[in-house]
C-alpha distance (Angstrom), angle and dihedral (degrees) to the residues before:
residue distance angle dihedral
X1 . . .
X2 3.79 . .
X3 3.79 123.7 .
X4 3.79 115.2 -165.4
X5 3.80 117.2 171.6
X6 3.81 106.1 -54.3
X7 3.83 95.0 -16.3
X8 3.78 132.7 90.5
X9 3.80 128.1 -168.2
X10 3.76 138.1 161.1
X11 3.76 151.9 143.5
X12 3.79 128.8 -106.2
X13 3.80 122.5 -161.4
X14 3.77 128.4 175.7
X15 3.78 149.5 114.6
X16 3.80 125.8 -78.7
X17 3.82 117.2 -169.2
X18 3.81 90.2 -24.5
X19 3.82 95.9 -47.5
X20 3.81 122.6 107.8
X21 3.79 122.6 -127.1
X22 3.78 140.6 179.5
X23 3.78 130.5 -163.7
X24 3.79 139.7 176.1
X25 3.80 127.6 -151.7
X26 3.78 139.2 -174.9
X27 3.78 137.1 176.5
X28 3.79 147.7 134.7
X29 3.80 127.4 -75.7
X30 3.80 120.5 -137.1
X31 3.80 125.8 -136.7
X32 3.83 89.8 -95.4
X33 3.84 92.4 54.5
X34 3.79 93.8 -105.4
X35 3.80 121.3 134.5
X36 3.78 143.4 173.3
X37 3.80 116.0 -160.5
X38 3.78 133.3 -175.7
X39 3.80 117.1 -122.0
X40 3.80 134.0 -159.7
X41 3.75 127.6 -174.4
X42 3.78 151.4 145.3
X43 3.79 130.4 -115.3
X44 3.81 115.6 -153.4
X45 3.80 99.6 -142.2
X46 3.78 126.1 -168.4
X47 3.79 113.4 -132.6
X48 3.80 116.9 177.4
X49 3.83 104.4 -50.4
X50 3.80 98.6 -19.5
X51 3.81 139.8 69.1
X52 3.79 118.2 -130.2
X53 3.81 132.4 -172.6
X54 3.80 116.7 -117.0
X55 3.83 114.2 -171.9
X56 3.79 119.8 -146.8
X57 3.81 139.6 -176.8
X58 3.75 127.3 -144.1
X59 3.77 149.7 139.2
X60 3.79 139.8 -104.7
X61 3.79 118.9 -157.9
X62 3.78 137.1 169.4
X63 3.77 146.1 99.3
X64 3.80 131.4 -73.1
X65 3.79 129.8 -170.4
X66 3.81 106.2 -176.2
X67 3.81 95.7 -91.1
X68 3.79 103.4 47.2
X69 3.75 144.7 -4.0
X70 3.77 143.2 -167.4
X71 3.75 140.0 -176.9
X72 3.80 146.9 116.8
X73 3.79 136.5 -60.6
X74 3.80 133.6 -165.3
X75 3.77 137.9 179.4
X76 3.79 136.2 178.8
X77 3.77 146.4 166.0
X78 3.81 133.6 177.0
X79 3.82 91.2 -72.9
X80 3.79 97.5 54.8
X81 3.76 144.9 -69.4
X82 3.77 147.8 -121.2
X83 3.79 138.6 -154.6
X84 3.76 138.6 -174.0
X85 3.77 146.8 141.4
X86 3.79 132.7 -75.8
X87 3.80 136.5 -162.8
X88 3.80 133.8 -174.7
X89 3.81 137.3 -174.2
X90 3.75 131.3 -164.8
């Protein structure tokens, strides 16, 4: 996660139910450190003997204070979705 002035952006990578995914997000930070950012990504899903790309949209929200941050994330497409929490420290 990168905070620059009143903007936040970042990249999330991970594994969901055995399939890898990556996502990027960006948004604006309010005076209180709170933000809500749009996210877009791709899940590399295994189907039979092949791997296919499944795009998804989502959101990352939370609060940052210069040393740490925490919040929630979510993502979904027409096949399903997931959500959870995040935290970061400098």
